[in-house]
N, CA and C of each residue as an Amber inpcrd file, in Angstrom:
protein
   720
  -0.5670000 -22.0420000  13.0240000  -0.5020000 -21.0950000  11.9060000
  -0.0040000 -19.7530000  12.4270000   0.9980000 -19.1680000  11.7670000
   1.5170000 -17.8720000  12.1980000   0.5520000 -16.7650000  11.8140000
   0.7650000 -15.5980000  12.4170000  -0.0600000 -14.4380000  12.0670000
   0.0530000 -14.1510000  10.5810000   1.2680000 -14.1620000  10.0500000
   1.4730000 -13.8370000   8.6520000   0.8410000 -14.8800000   7.7360000
   0.8480000 -16.1340000   8.1010000   0.2160000 -17.1730000   7.2820000
  -1.2850000 -16.9380000   7.1810000  -1.9210000 -16.5950000   8.2920000
  -3.3490000 -16.3050000   8.2620000  -3.6420000 -15.1170000   7.3610000
  -2.8060000 -14.1010000   7.4770000  -2.9570000 -12.8790000   6.6970000
  -2.7670000 -13.1630000   5.2100000  -1.7630000 -13.9760000   4.8860000
  -1.5100000 -14.3200000   3.4770000  -2.7050000 -15.0720000   2.8930000
  -3.2320000 -16.0310000   3.6240000  -4.3490000 -16.8180000   3.1110000
  -5.5930000 -15.9610000   2.9140000  -5.7970000 -15.0000000   3.8040000
  -6.9440000 -14.1070000   3.6520000  -6.8360000 -13.2950000   2.3600000
  -5.6490000 -12.7700000   2.0800000  -5.4720000 -11.9700000   0.8670000
  -5.5060000 -12.8340000  -0.3950000  -4.9720000 -14.0260000  -0.3230000
  -5.0590000 -14.9050000  -1.4880000  -6.5210000 -15.1740000  -1.8330000
  -7.3300000 -15.4620000  -0.8080000  -8.7410000 -15.7100000  -1.0570000
  -9.4480000 -14.4930000  -1.6250000  -9.1280000 -13.3230000  -1.0900000
  -9.7420000 -12.0900000  -1.5920000  -9.4240000 -11.8900000  -3.0670000
  -8.1430000 -12.0000000  -3.4270000  -7.7640000 -11.7030000  -4.8070000
  -8.1910000 -12.7990000  -5.7790000  -8.3110000 -14.0270000  -5.3300000
  -8.8230000 -15.0740000  -6.2190000 -10.2590000 -14.7730000  -6.6260000
 -11.0320000 -14.1720000  -5.7260000 -12.4380000 -13.8840000  -6.0070000
 -12.6470000 -12.5130000  -6.6390000 -11.6400000 -11.6590000  -6.6010000
 -11.8200000 -10.2690000  -7.0380000 -12.0730000 -10.1980000  -8.5420000
 -13.0210000  -9.3520000  -8.9710000 -13.2300000  -9.1500000 -10.4080000
 -11.9820000  -8.5380000 -11.0380000 -11.8450000  -8.7270000 -12.3270000
 -10.6500000  -8.2440000 -12.9980000 -10.7520000  -6.8500000 -13.5830000
 -11.9540000  -6.2700000 -13.6260000 -12.1280000  -4.9760000 -14.2600000
 -11.5970000  -3.8250000 -13.4240000 -11.2570000  -2.7150000 -14.0620000
 -10.7840000  -1.5510000 -13.3150000 -11.8660000  -0.9920000 -12.3980000
 -11.4630000  -0.5840000 -11.2060000 -12.3920000   0.0270000 -10.2690000
 -13.3200000  -0.9300000  -9.5630000 -13.0960000  -2.2440000  -9.7110000
 -13.9850000  -3.2250000  -9.0930000 -13.6510000  -3.4880000  -7.6290000
 -12.4740000  -3.0560000  -7.1990000 -12.0230000  -3.2450000  -5.8270000
 -12.0420000  -1.8880000  -5.1160000 -12.3100000  -1.8920000  -3.8230000
 -12.5400000  -0.6630000  -3.0590000 -11.4680000   0.3920000  -3.2880000
 -10.1930000   0.0070000  -3.2550000  -9.1070000   0.9960000  -3.3200000
  -8.5260000   1.1420000  -4.7190000  -9.1660000   0.5280000  -5.7220000
  -8.6190000   0.5450000  -7.0770000  -9.0290000   1.8120000  -7.8290000
  -8.7320000   2.9580000  -7.2320000  -9.1120000   4.2360000  -7.8290000
  -8.1630000   4.5890000  -8.9650000  -8.6420000   5.4420000  -9.8530000
  -7.8280000   5.9240000 -10.9580000  -6.5530000   6.5700000 -10.4170000
  -5.3960000   6.3030000 -11.0280000  -4.1600000   6.9260000 -10.5510000
  -4.2150000   8.4560000 -10.5120000  -5.0470000   9.0500000 -11.3610000
  -5.1760000  10.5140000 -11.3300000  -5.6960000  11.0070000  -9.9850000
  -6.3730000  10.1200000  -9.2390000  -6.9140000  10.4720000  -7.9320000
  -6.0630000   9.9290000  -6.7960000  -5.0160000   9.2000000  -7.1250000
  -4.2170000   8.5250000  -6.0910000  -2.7340000   8.7910000  -6.3170000
  -2.0400000   7.8890000  -7.0140000  -0.5890000   7.9910000  -7.1430000
  -0.1430000   9.2990000  -7.7880000  -0.8990000   9.7910000  -8.7430000
  -0.5070000  11.0510000  -9.3950000  -0.5320000  12.2170000  -8.4150000
  -1.4510000  12.1770000  -7.4500000  -1.5100000  13.2160000  -6.4310000
  -0.4700000  13.0030000  -5.3430000  -0.0750000  11.7570000  -5.1360000
   0.8840000  11.4550000  -4.0770000   2.3270000  11.7430000  -4.4800000
   2.6470000  11.5780000  -5.7570000   4.0370000  11.7330000  -6.1750000
   4.6380000  13.0960000  -5.8190000   3.9000000  14.2050000  -5.9690000
   4.4920000  15.4910000  -5.5930000   4.8420000  15.5900000  -4.1060000
   4.2740000  14.7220000  -3.2780000   4.6350000  14.7080000  -1.8660000
   5.9940000  14.0480000  -1.6710000   6.3380000  13.1210000  -2.5660000
   7.5770000  12.3550000  -2.4500000   8.7450000  12.9970000  -3.1750000
   8.5070000  13.5010000  -4.3770000   9.6220000  13.8830000  -5.2500000
  10.5450000  14.9510000  -4.6600000  10.0810000  15.9280000  -3.8880000
  11.0420000  16.9030000  -3.3480000  12.0570000  16.2940000  -2.3950000
  11.7770000  15.0940000  -1.8890000  12.6390000  14.4680000  -0.8870000
  13.5100000  13.3550000  -1.4600000  13.3730000  13.0740000  -2.7510000
  14.1610000  12.0050000  -3.3450000  15.6260000  12.4140000  -3.4400000
  16.5080000  11.5510000  -3.0190000  17.9350000  11.7600000  -3.2240000
  18.3430000  11.3190000  -4.6140000  17.6240000  10.3050000  -5.1370000
  17.9620000   9.7670000  -6.4540000  16.7020000   9.1970000  -7.0850000
  16.1290000   9.9470000  -8.0410000  14.9160000   9.4790000  -8.7210000
  15.1980000   8.3290000  -9.6650000  16.4700000   8.0270000  -9.8970000
  16.8240000   6.9200000 -10.7670000  16.8810000   5.5780000 -10.0670000
  16.7250000   5.5720000  -8.7410000  16.6930000   4.3050000  -8.0220000
  15.4600000   3.5000000  -8.4300000  15.5050000   2.1800000  -8.3120000
  14.2690000   1.4090000  -8.4980000  13.1860000   1.8960000  -7.5440000
  11.9420000   1.7740000  -7.9790000  10.8200000   2.1100000  -7.1080000
  10.0090000   0.8530000  -6.8580000   9.7400000   0.5580000  -5.5980000
   8.9380000  -0.5970000  -5.2160000   7.5520000  -0.1110000  -4.8140000
   6.5370000  -0.5710000  -5.5370000   5.1420000  -0.3130000  -5.1710000
   4.7310000  -1.4480000  -4.2480000   4.7950000  -1.1770000  -2.9550000
   4.6430000  -2.2270000  -1.9490000   3.1630000  -2.4180000  -1.6200000
   2.6840000  -3.6560000  -1.7590000   1.2560000  -3.9160000  -1.6280000
   0.5450000  -3.4800000  -2.8930000   1.0930000  -3.8810000  -4.0400000
   0.6360000  -3.3410000  -5.3270000  -0.7360000  -3.8430000  -5.7400000
  -1.2140000  -4.9530000  -5.1540000  -2.5230000  -5.4740000  -5.5450000
  -2.5650000  -5.8050000  -7.0230000  -3.5850000  -5.3000000  -7.7230000
  -3.7430000  -5.6210000  -9.1460000  -2.9170000  -4.7170000 -10.0510000
  -2.0700000  -3.8680000  -9.4760000  -1.0730000  -3.1520000 -10.2560000
  -1.5220000  -1.8750000 -10.9300000  -2.6950000  -1.3500000 -10.6020000
  -3.1560000  -0.1190000 -11.2580000  -2.1770000   1.0300000 -11.0340000
  -1.7570000   1.2290000  -9.7830000  -0.8120000   2.3200000  -9.5040000
   0.5800000   1.9640000 -10.0210000   0.9310000   0.6760000 -10.0010000
   2.2450000   0.2430000 -10.4730000   2.4530000   0.6370000 -11.9260000
   1.4410000   0.3990000 -12.7540000   1.5690000   0.7250000 -14.1790000
   1.7170000   2.2250000 -14.3790000   1.0160000   3.0120000 -13.5880000
   1.1810000   4.4610000 -13.6720000   2.6060000   4.8580000 -13.2860000
   3.1040000   4.3050000 -12.1940000   4.4420000   4.6480000 -11.7140000
   5.5180000   4.2120000 -12.7050000   5.2600000   3.1230000 -13.4270000
   6.2350000   2.6310000 -14.3980000   6.4600000   3.6230000 -15.5290000
   5.5370000   4.5320000 -15.7370000   5.7160000   5.5570000 -16.7490000
   6.5010000   6.7460000 -16.2490000   6.8820000   6.7190000 -14.9690000
   7.5500000   7.8840000 -14.3720000   8.8700000   7.5640000 -13.6810000
   9.1690000   6.2840000 -13.5380000  10.4420000   5.8630000 -12.9580000
  11.0640000   4.8160000 -13.8770000  12.3950000   4.7510000 -13.9130000
  13.0430000   3.8540000 -14.8830000  12.8510000   2.3740000 -14.6130000
  12.6750000   1.9990000 -13.3450000  12.5100000   0.5740000 -13.0240000
  11.5610000   0.4650000 -11.8400000  10.3890000  -0.1230000 -12.0670000
   9.3540000  -0.2270000 -11.0410000   9.0480000  -1.6980000 -10.7950000
   8.9810000  -2.0610000  -9.5160000   8.6390000  -3.4170000  -9.1110000
   7.3550000  -3.3570000  -8.2860000   6.3260000  -4.0360000  -8.7390000
   5.1080000  -4.1880000  -7.9580000   5.2450000  -5.4100000  -7.0770000
   5.1670000  -5.2110000  -5.7690000   5.3660000  -6.3150000  -4.8200000
   4.1040000  -6.5080000  -3.9930000   3.7310000  -7.7590000  -3.8140000
   2.5360000  -8.0440000  -3.0300000   2.7040000  -9.3920000  -2.3370000
   2.0180000  -9.5200000  -1.1970000   2.0410000 -10.7710000  -0.4400000
   1.3320000 -11.8920000  -1.1780000   0.2870000 -11.5450000  -1.9500000
  -0.6040000 -12.5420000  -2.5430000  -0.2470000 -12.8290000  -3.9990000
   0.0060000 -14.0830000  -4.3030000   0.2700000 -14.4750000  -5.6890000
  -0.9380000 -14.1900000  -6.5770000  -2.1480000 -14.3380000  -6.0260000
  -3.3570000 -14.0890000  -6.8180000  -3.4610000 -12.6220000  -7.2270000
  -3.0040000 -11.7070000  -6.3700000  -2.9890000 -10.2830000  -6.7320000
  -2.0400000 -10.0480000  -7.8950000  -0.8740000 -10.6820000  -7.8500000
   0.1080000 -10.5010000  -8.9080000  -0.3650000 -11.1040000 -10.2270000
  -1.1900000 -12.1470000 -10.1640000  -1.7930000 -12.6820000 -11.3860000
  -2.6470000 -11.6050000 -12.0610000  -3.4490000 -10.8830000 -11.2710000
  -4.2340000  -9.7700000 -11.8170000  -3.3090000  -8.7240000 -12.4230000
  -2.2480000  -8.3670000 -11.6830000  -1.3470000  -7.3050000 -12.1330000
  -0.6670000  -7.6570000 -13.4490000  -0.1950000  -8.8830000 -13.5780000
   0.4970000  -9.2840000 -14.8070000  -0.4610000  -9.3280000 -15.9940000
  -1.6770000  -9.8070000 -15.7730000  -2.6440000  -9.8460000 -16.8770000
  -2.9840000  -8.4370000 -17.3630000  -3.0010000  -7.4920000 -16.4490000
  -3.3370000  -6.1160000 -16.8150000  -2.1470000  -5.3620000 -17.4100000
  -0.9830000  -6.0010000 -17.4370000   0.2320000  -5.3550000 -17.9310000
   0.9030000  -6.2520000 -18.9690000   0.2220000  -6.5150000 -20.0880000
   0.7930000  -7.4430000 -21.0790000   2.0930000  -6.9440000 -21.6870000
   2.2980000  -5.6180000 -21.6760000   3.5340000  -5.0700000 -22.2430000
   4.7050000  -5.1890000 -21.2740000   4.4310000  -5.5860000 -20.0360000
   5.4980000  -5.7360000 -19.0630000   6.1620000  -4.4280000 -18.6900000
   5.3580000  -3.4000000 -18.5010000   5.9360000  -2.0960000 -18.1370000
   6.6210000  -2.1370000 -16.7780000   6.1350000  -2.9890000 -15.8860000
   6.7260000  -3.1470000 -14.5590000   7.0770000  -4.6110000 -14.3420000
   7.9240000  -4.8420000 -13.3570000   8.2030000  -6.2040000 -12.8920000
   7.3260000  -6.4640000 -11.6750000   7.0600000  -7.7380000 -11.3890000
   6.1860000  -8.0780000 -10.2680000   6.8490000  -9.1650000  -9.4370000
   6.7050000  -9.0440000  -8.1310000   7.4090000  -9.9370000  -7.2160000
   6.5230000 -10.2530000  -6.0110000   6.3790000 -11.5290000  -5.7060000
   5.7000000 -11.8960000  -4.4700000   6.6500000 -11.6220000  -3.3120000
   6.1680000 -10.9060000  -2.3150000   7.0340000 -10.4670000  -1.2250000
   6.2380000 -10.3540000   0.0590000   6.7390000 -10.9820000   1.0920000
   6.2460000 -10.7440000   2.4490000   7.1710000  -9.6940000   3.0470000
   6.7590000  -8.4360000   3.0200000   7.6280000  -7.3390000   3.4470000
   7.8610000  -7.3210000   4.9480000   7.1170000  -8.1460000   5.6970000
   7.3520000  -8.2640000   7.1330000   8.3690000  -9.3510000   7.4530000
   8.8910000  -9.9990000   6.4190000   9.8850000 -11.0540000   6.6010000
  11.2680000 -10.4840000   6.3000000  12.1230000 -10.4750000   7.2890000
  13.4440000  -9.8610000   7.1520000  14.2520000 -10.4760000   6.0190000
  14.2180000 -11.7900000   5.9200000  14.9880000 -12.4560000   4.8860000
  14.5340000 -12.0860000   3.4860000  13.2180000 -11.9530000   3.2800000
  12.7030000 -11.6290000   1.9530000  13.0550000 -10.2040000   1.5480000
  12.9390000  -9.2540000   2.4850000  13.2820000  -7.8770000   2.1240000
  14.7850000  -7.7210000   1.9270000  15.5790000  -8.4410000   2.6990000
  17.0300000  -8.3940000   2.4920000  17.4020000  -8.9480000   1.1260000
  16.7290000 -10.0160000   0.7040000  17.0120000 -10.6080000  -0.6070000
  16.6480000  -9.6420000  -1.7330000  15.5100000  -8.9580000  -1.6090000
  15.1230000  -8.0050000  -2.6520000  16.0820000  -6.8170000  -2.6720000
  16.4980000  -6.3520000  -1.4940000  17.4590000  -5.2480000  -1.4550000
  18.7940000  -5.6650000  -2.0670000  19.1960000  -6.8900000  -1.8270000
  20.4430000  -7.3730000  -2.4240000  20.3550000  -7.3840000  -3.9470000
  19.1620000  -7.6240000  -4.4720000  18.9610000  -7.6550000  -5.9190000
  18.8660000  -6.2530000  -6.5210000  18.1030000  -5.3660000  -5.8500000
  17.8200000  -4.0440000  -6.4190000  18.7930000  -2.9700000  -5.9710000
  19.4080000  -3.1600000  -4.7990000  20.0940000  -2.0500000  -4.1500000
  19.0790000  -1.1620000  -3.4640000  19.5090000   0.0160000  -3.0280000
  18.5800000   0.9420000  -2.3830000  17.4390000   1.2710000  -3.3400000
  16.2380000   1.4350000  -2.8000000  15.0580000   1.6870000  -3.6250000
  14.1890000   2.7450000  -2.9740000  13.4520000   3.4610000  -3.7870000
  12.3600000   4.2830000  -3.2880000  11.1220000   3.3930000  -3.1740000
  10.2670000   3.6980000  -2.2160000   9.1360000   2.8180000  -1.8990000
   7.8590000   3.6410000  -1.8170000   6.7980000   3.1190000  -2.4110000
   5.4670000   3.7290000  -2.3310000   4.5150000   2.6880000  -1.7740000
   3.7730000   3.0440000  -0.7240000   2.7240000   2.1490000  -0.2430000
   1.5380000   2.9640000   0.2230000   0.3870000   2.4280000  -0.0910000
  -0.8730000   3.1450000   0.1140000  -1.8380000   2.2200000   0.8280000
  -2.1190000   2.5350000   2.0970000  -3.1030000   1.7680000   2.8360000
  -2.6610000   0.3680000   3.1860000  -1.3690000   0.1450000   3.3840000
  -0.8730000  -1.2010000   3.6830000  -0.7250000  -1.4240000   5.1810000
  -0.1470000  -0.4650000   5.8750000   0.1430000  -0.6640000   7.2950000
  -1.1270000  -0.9210000   8.1030000  -2.1850000  -0.1770000   7.8280000
  -3.4050000  -0.3420000   8.6340000  -4.1230000  -1.6560000   8.3280000
  -3.7880000  -2.2940000   7.2020000  -4.3920000  -3.5840000   6.8840000
  -3.6380000  -4.7450000   7.5300000  -2.4410000  -4.4740000   8.0200000
  -1.6430000  -5.5470000   8.6330000  -2.2060000  -5.9630000   9.9830000
  -1.9770000  -7.2170000  10.3260000  -2.2070000  -7.6360000  11.6960000
  -1.2410000  -6.8590000  12.5900000  -1.6660000  -6.5230000  13.8150000
  -0.8160000  -5.7030000  14.6900000   0.6030000  -6.2330000  14.8570000
   0.7700000  -7.5490000  14.9620000   2.1080000  -8.1000000  15.1640000
   3.0150000  -7.9380000  13.9500000   2.4360000  -7.6300000  12.8060000
   3.2310000  -7.4780000  11.5830000   3.6080000  -6.0280000  11.2870000
   3.0810000  -5.0690000  12.0460000   3.2820000  -3.6580000  11.6790000
   4.7210000  -3.2070000  11.8590000   5.3260000  -3.5270000  12.9990000
   6.7280000  -3.1330000  13.1530000   7.6370000  -3.8900000  12.1950000
   7.4550000  -5.2130000  12.0140000   8.2720000  -5.8850000  10.9990000
   8.0990000  -5.3070000   9.5980000   6.8850000  -4.8290000   9.2600000
   6.6980000  -4.1940000   7.9600000   7.5180000  -2.9140000   7.8690000
   7.4710000  -2.0890000   8.9240000   8.2840000  -0.8660000   8.9260000
   9.7660000  -1.2020000   8.8170000  10.1850000  -2.2650000   9.4930000
  11.5810000  -2.7030000   9.3930000  11.9150000  -3.1080000   7.9570000
  10.9610000  -3.7680000   7.2930000  11.1730000  -4.1710000   5.9100000
  11.2960000  -2.9780000   4.9790000  10.4860000  -1.9560000   5.2210000
  10.5890000  -0.7270000   4.4280000  11.9790000  -0.1250000   4.5910000
  12.4690000  -0.0880000   5.8400000  13.8000000   0.4570000   6.1040000
  14.8780000  -0.3390000   5.3710000  14.7110000  -1.6570000   5.3100000
  15.6750000  -2.4830000   4.5730000  15.6680000  -2.1260000   3.0950000
  14.4980000  -1.9650000   2.5130000  14.4050000  -1.6790000   1.0790000
  14.9770000  -0.3140000   0.7250000  14.7270000   0.7080000   1.5380000
  15.2220000   2.0450000   1.1860000  16.7290000   2.1610000   1.4000000
  17.2970000   1.3730000   2.3170000  18.7310000   1.4410000   2.5470000
  19.1610000   2.8270000   2.9820000  20.2760000   3.3070000   2.4200000
  20.8080000   4.6190000   2.7990000  20.2310000   5.7450000   1.9600000
  19.9200000   5.4820000   0.6910000  19.5890000   6.5770000  -0.2150000
  18.1400000   6.5860000  -0.6820000  17.3830000   5.5700000  -0.3670000
  15.9920000   5.5370000  -0.7920000  15.0940000   6.3670000   0.1050000
  13.9120000   6.6030000  -0.3810000  12.8720000   7.3050000   0.3760000
  11.5740000   6.5100000   0.2660000  10.7610000   6.5670000   1.3030000
   9.4770000   5.8580000   1.3060000   8.3470000   6.8590000   1.5080000
   7.2930000   6.7020000   0.7380000   6.0660000   7.4720000   0.9330000
   4.9770000   6.5130000   1.3760000   4.4510000   6.7420000   2.5730000
   3.3340000   5.9610000   3.0970000   2.0990000   6.8450000   3.1330000
   0.9890000   6.3190000   2.6450000  -0.3100000   6.9860000   2.7650000
  -1.2220000   6.0100000   3.4970000  -1.6370000   6.3860000   4.7050000
  -2.3710000   5.4700000   5.5740000  -3.6480000   6.1110000   6.1090000
  -4.6750000   5.2840000   6.3040000  -5.9010000   5.7990000   6.9140000
  -5.5980000   6.4020000   8.2730000  -6.2280000   7.5250000   8.5510000
  -6.0920000   8.1420000   9.8630000  -7.2000000   7.6330000  10.7840000
  -7.0950000   7.9940000  12.0440000  -8.1320000   7.6020000  13.0010000
  -9.4990000   8.1170000  12.5790000  -9.5170000   9.2660000  11.8900000
 -10.7920000   9.8730000  11.4790000 -11.5000000   9.0750000  10.3940000
 -10.8260000   8.0650000   9.8130000 -11.4690000   7.2690000   8.7630000
 -12.4990000   6.3000000   9.3230000 -12.3380000   5.9170000  10.5930000
 -13.2270000   4.8900000  11.1390000 -14.7000000   5.3000000  11.0890000
 -15.0690000   6.5030000  11.5460000 -16.4910000   6.8530000  11.4560000
 -16.9970000   6.9760000  10.0260000 -16.1100000   7.3310000   9.1000000
 -16.5310000   7.4100000   7.6980000 -16.8660000   6.0100000   7.1790000
 -15.9970000   5.0460000   7.4930000 -16.2870000   3.6640000   7.1020000
 -17.5610000   3.1660000   7.7680000 -17.7290000   3.5080000   9.0450000
 -18.9350000   3.0930000   9.7620000 -20.1980000   3.6540000   9.1620000
 -20.1110000   4.8460000   8.6050000 -21.2950000   5.4840000   8.0250000
 -21.7620000   4.7970000   6.7470000 -20.9110000   3.9470000   6.1670000
 -21.2940000   3.2530000   4.9390000 -22.1810000   2.0490000   5.2050000
 -22.1960000   1.5820000   6.4490000 -23.0160000   0.4140000   6.7830000
 -24.5060000   0.7620000   6.6870000 -25.2990000  -0.2140000   6.2960000
 -26.7480000  -0.0490000   6.2590000 -27.3860000  -1.3640000   6.6840000
 -28.6870000  -1.4010000   6.9250000 -29.3170000  -2.6010000   7.4930000
 -29.0570000  -3.8880000   6.7310000 -28.8690000  -3.8070000   5.4250000
 -28.6530000  -5.0260000   4.6420000 -27.1950000  -5.4770000   4.6450000
 -26.3180000  -4.7050000   5.2950000 -24.9070000  -5.0900000   5.3700000
 -24.0080000  -4.0440000   4.7570000 -22.7140000  -4.3100000   4.7020000
 -21.7700000  -3.3430000   4.1400000 -21.9720000  -3.1880000   2.6350000
 -21.5100000  -2.0910000   2.0640000 -21.6490000  -1.8810000   0.6140000
 -20.8570000  -2.9320000  -0.1650000 -21.1640000  -3.1070000  -1.4540000
 -20.6220000  -4.2310000  -2.2270000 -19.1000000  -4.3410000  -2.2270000
 -18.3940000  -3.2280000  -2.2920000 -16.9350000  -3.3100000  -2.4030000
 -16.2480000  -3.4430000  -1.0530000 -16.9940000  -3.2050000   0.0170000
 -16.4340000  -3.3900000   1.3550000 -16.7240000  -4.7910000   1.8820000
 -17.8330000  -5.3840000   1.4390000 -18.2410000  -6.6930000   1.9440000
 -17.1900000  -7.7840000   1.7420000 -16.5310000  -7.8870000   0.5570000
 -15.5400000  -8.9670000   0.4000000 -14.3620000  -8.8390000   1.3620000
 -14.0060000  -7.6140000   1.7170000 -12.9030000  -7.3970000   2.6490000
 -13.2620000  -7.9900000   4.0020000 -14.4640000  -7.6910000   4.4810000
 -14.9140000  -8.2470000   5.7540000 -15.0370000  -9.7690000   5.6700000
 -15.5610000 -10.2670000   4.5400000 -15.8080000 -11.7000000   4.4050000
 -14.5130000 -12.5060000   4.4940000 -13.4310000 -11.9300000   4.0240000
 -12.1570000 -12.6500000   4.0590000 -11.3370000 -12.3370000   5.3110000
 -11.9220000 -11.6180000   6.2320000 -11.2520000 -11.3850000   7.5020000
 -10.1080000 -10.4010000   7.4310000 -10.1760000  -9.4430000   6.5160000
  -9.1170000  -8.4430000   6.3840000  -9.6840000  -7.0390000   6.5370000
 -10.6460000  -6.9000000   7.4440000 -11.2240000  -5.5890000   7.6950000
 -10.1430000  -4.6310000   8.1620000 -10.2010000  -3.3760000   7.7050000
  -9.1810000  -2.4040000   8.0990000  -9.0490000  -2.2970000   9.6060000
  -7.8260000  -2.3190000  10.0900000  -7.5720000  -2.1620000  11.5150000
  -7.2460000  -0.7200000  11.8440000  -7.6180000  -0.2940000  13.0110000
  -7.3510000   1.0910000  13.3960000  -5.9170000   1.2070000  13.9060000
  -5.1830000   2.1510000  13.3480000  -3.8280000   2.4590000  13.7840000
  -3.8170000   3.9060000  14.2500000  -3.3770000   4.1470000  15.4650000
  -3.3250000   5.5100000  15.9840000  -2.4150000   6.3550000  15.1030000
  -2.8140000   7.5910000  14.8710000  -2.0410000   8.4550000  13.9880000
  -0.5950000   8.5970000  14.4570000  -0.3930000   8.6950000  15.7640000
   0.9740000   8.8880000  16.2500000   1.7800000   7.5900000  16.2660000
   1.1230000   6.4460000  16.0120000   1.8520000   5.1730000  15.9790000
   2.6370000   5.0080000  14.6890000   2.1420000   5.5710000  13.5910000
   2.8030000   5.3670000  12.2990000   4.2280000   5.9160000  12.3150000
   4.4540000   7.1780000  12.7180000   5.8530000   7.6350000  12.7800000
   6.6830000   6.8680000  13.8000000   6.0590000   6.3650000  14.8480000
   6.8250000   5.5850000  15.8260000   7.3530000   4.3000000  15.2060000
   6.5230000   3.6180000  14.4100000   6.9900000   2.4150000  13.7280000
   8.1920000   2.7310000  12.8440000   8.1190000   3.8340000  12.1160000
   9.2020000   4.1890000  11.2050000  10.4760000   4.5350000  11.9640000
  10.3340000   5.2940000  13.0380000  11.5200000   5.6720000  13.8060000
  12.1450000   4.4560000  14.4820000  11.3050000   3.5300000  14.9370000
  11.8380000   2.3090000  15.5350000  12.5920000   1.4680000  14.5110000
  12.2640000   1.6500000  13.2470000  12.9510000   0.9410000  12.1720000
  14.2360000   1.6470000  11.7430000  14.5360000   2.7780000  12.3640000
  15.7540000   3.5060000  12.0340000  15.5810000   4.5790000  10.9880000
  14.3330000   4.9270000  10.6490000  14.0630000   5.9410000   9.6500000
  13.6500000   7.2480000  10.3160000  13.9170000   8.3540000   9.6370000
  13.4460000   9.6570000  10.0700000  12.2300000  10.0490000   9.2440000
  11.2670000  10.7130000   9.8630000  10.1280000  11.2480000   9.1350000
  10.5380000  12.6120000   8.5950000  10.6420000  12.7260000   7.2860000
  11.1550000  13.9260000   6.6390000  10.0540000  14.9340000   6.3340000
   8.8440000  14.4540000   6.1810000   7.6940000  15.3250000   5.9060000
   6.4360000  14.5340000   6.1950000   5.3580000  15.2340000   6.5070000
   4.0850000  14.5600000   6.7660000   2.9550000  15.5460000   6.5700000
   1.7640000  15.0070000   6.4440000   0.5920000  15.8440000   6.2820000
  -0.6500000  14.9850000   6.1680000  -1.7200000  15.5710000   5.6920000
  -2.9890000  14.8610000   5.5580000  -3.5360000  15.0490000   4.1470000
  -4.0650000  13.9660000   3.6160000  -4.6770000  13.9760000   2.2890000
  -5.6170000  12.7840000   2.2150000  -6.7680000  12.9200000   1.5870000
  -7.7270000  11.8080000   1.5770000  -7.3030000  10.6770000   0.6600000
  -7.6850000   9.4620000   1.0390000  -7.5490000   8.2980000   0.1690000
  -8.8720000   8.1170000  -0.5730000  -8.8180000   8.1880000  -1.8770000
 -10.0290000   8.0510000  -2.6830000 -10.3230000   6.5760000  -2.9230000
 -11.5610000   6.1700000  -2.7320000 -11.9920000   4.7980000  -2.9700000
 -12.8140000   4.7350000  -4.2460000 -13.3060000   3.5530000  -4.5730000
 -14.2040000   3.4010000  -5.7190000 -15.6440000   3.1910000  -5.2640000
 -15.8950000   3.3540000  -3.9710000 -17.2330000   3.1610000  -3.4200000
 -17.9470000   4.5100000  -3.3480000 -19.2600000   4.4730000  -3.4890000
 -20.0680000   5.6870000  -3.3700000 -20.8380000   5.6780000  -2.0600000
 -20.9700000   6.8420000  -1.4630000 -21.7370000   6.9820000  -0.2420000
 -23.2160000   7.0940000  -0.5180000 -24.0330000   7.2460000   0.5230000
 -25.4870000   7.3400000   0.3490000 -25.9140000   8.4810000  -0.5560000
 -25.0900000   9.5470000  -0.6130000 -25.4520000  10.6820000  -1.4630000
 -24.9570000  10.5360000  -2.8920000 -24.3380000   9.3990000  -3.1990000
 -23.8830000   9.1370000  -4.5570000 -22.4910000   9.6470000  -4.8770000
 -21.8540000  10.3410000  -3.9540000 -20.5060000  10.8470000  -4.2100000
 -19.4640000   9.7980000  -3.8250000 -18.3030000   9.8830000  -4.4480000
 -17.2190000   8.9430000  -4.1670000 -16.7160000   9.1350000  -2.7430000
 -16.5280000   8.0290000  -2.0530000 -16.0660000   8.0830000  -0.6620000
 -14.5660000   8.3500000  -0.6460000 -14.1750000   9.3650000   0.1150000
 -12.7720000   9.7190000   0.2980000 -12.4700000   9.5880000   1.7860000
 -11.5370000   8.7240000   2.1210000 -11.2480000   8.4090000   3.5210000
 -10.1230000   9.2900000   4.0550000 -10.3180000   9.9000000   5.2160000
  -9.2420000  10.7140000   5.8110000  -7.9800000   9.8850000   6.0000000
  -6.8590000  10.4480000   5.6420000  -5.5960000   9.7170000   5.7580000
  -4.4580000  10.6720000   6.0700000  -3.3430000  10.0890000   6.4690000
  -2.1350000  10.8540000   6.6650000  -1.0470000  10.3020000   5.7630000
  -0.1070000  11.1460000   5.3710000   1.0160000  10.7050000   4.5550000
   2.3180000  11.0900000   5.2490000   3.3230000  10.2560000   5.0310000
   4.6410000  10.4960000   5.6020000   5.6960000  10.1060000   4.5790000
   6.7170000  10.9260000   4.4740000   7.9080000  10.5830000   3.7100000
   9.0000000  10.2560000   4.7170000   9.6280000   9.0980000   4.5440000
  10.6330000   8.6520000   5.4980000  11.9010000   8.2080000   4.7890000
  13.0090000   8.3380000   5.4660000  14.2900000   7.8920000   4.9390000
  15.3680000   8.1080000   5.9870000  16.5670000   7.7630000   5.6450000
  17.6830000   7.9720000   6.5640000  18.3370000   9.3180000   6.2580000
  18.5860000  10.0620000   7.3030000  19.2440000  11.3480000   7.1470000
  20.7560000  11.1570000   7.2360000  21.4730000  11.8270000   6.3390000
  22.9390000  11.7180000   6.3680000  23.5020000  12.4750000   7.5750000
């Protein structure tokens, strides 16, 4: 079994068991706390806001539907068919298109680029969830999708997120929304902060802007407040 096959099966199992209601999954935060805050980081760097936008690792499509109201053509792409089943059910009007995609597979990203042309890309918390052997191929896939004129916005957990996640553990086990992630063998992996731009540069992309902003979850800490995980964001693309 390849690394990617194991990873795909883990996510399929997770999404088959995931509840369908909003906010039932750890990262399924309201777009007002996520994509709506992230877009201003991306828009100053867009060469063409009319390009298709790919929500990479779209999961159940909460952010995809929000983005579909702000870009002319949005594609929610995910490795897991079960995730896309959730996304399509939650989008009966078909505001976005949905596509099963292994973004670490060169042939699949080339095929999508051939269909869409250059695209802008949004991904939130995807790279750190990948198996280590898939991280550079994922960055390569992002570079394929953006082509010459697209831009990518990545929002990824920083090294400082690990102790925050650790603080959520208690004697009876992890909190309810974190437990299924561990059970399916897709616990967040630690990625060094300086590794993320290296992956992008190795893929032929330039880091055009970067900074830090928290990733809001749907889990509450011991004090009852919503857990916000330290993260870094990067806008990447090819410079003319």
